[in-house]
C-alpha positions as CSV (number, residue, x, y, z in Angstrom):
1,M,-12.2,-13.7,-4.8
2,E,-9.1,-15.0,-3.0
3,E,-5.7,-14.9,-4.7
4,E,-5.5,-18.7,-4.9
5,Q,-8.9,-18.9,-6.5
6,L,-7.9,-16.2,-9.0
7,I,-4.7,-17.9,-10.0
8,S,-6.3,-21.4,-10.3
9,G,-9.2,-19.9,-12.3
10,L,-6.8,-18.2,-14.7
11,R,-4.8,-21.4,-15.1
12,A,-8.0,-23.3,-15.9
13,K,-8.9,-20.6,-18.4
14,D,-12.2,-19.9,-16.6
15,K,-14.2,-17.2,-18.3
16,K,-15.8,-15.9,-15.1
17,T,-12.4,-15.5,-13.5
18,T,-11.1,-13.5,-16.5
19,E,-14.2,-11.3,-16.3
20,Y,-13.8,-10.8,-12.6
21,L,-10.1,-9.8,-13.1
22,Y,-11.1,-7.4,-15.9
23,E,-13.9,-5.8,-13.8
24,K,-11.7,-5.5,-10.7
25,Y,-8.4,-4.3,-12.1
26,S,-8.8,-3.0,-15.7
27,R,-9.4,0.6,-14.6
28,A,-6.3,0.7,-12.4
29,L,-4.1,-1.0,-15.0
30,F,-5.2,1.4,-17.7
31,A,-4.6,4.3,-15.4
32,V,-1.0,3.2,-14.8
33,I,-0.4,2.6,-18.5
34,S,-1.9,6.0,-19.4
35,R,0.5,7.8,-17.0
36,I,3.4,6.2,-18.8
37,V,2.1,6.2,-22.4
38,H,0.5,9.5,-23.2
39,D,-0.9,8.5,-26.6
40,S,-4.4,7.1,-25.9
41,D,-4.4,4.7,-28.9
42,I,-1.0,3.3,-27.9
43,A,-2.1,3.1,-24.3
44,E,-5.2,1.1,-25.3
45,E,-3.0,-1.3,-27.3
46,V,-0.5,-1.7,-24.4
47,F,-3.4,-2.3,-22.0
48,H,-4.9,-5.0,-24.3
49,D,-1.5,-6.7,-24.8
50,A,-0.8,-6.6,-21.0
51,F,-4.2,-8.0,-20.1
52,V,-3.9,-10.8,-22.6
53,K,-0.5,-11.7,-21.2
54,I,-1.7,-11.6,-17.6
55,T,-4.6,-13.9,-18.4
56,K,-2.5,-16.3,-20.5
57,K,0.6,-16.6,-18.3
């Protein structure tokens, strides 16, 4: 998926775009967060909050 398609899909609140974004980038995002936040419960909460903000903004 091209960057422009990704951005327009997120702006349109397209479910398939959100699923694609999650499948493609969730592991990398969680890995970065886990390196910064060492408590796994808090890391999961930060990941969730970050992903929601990414898809909404």
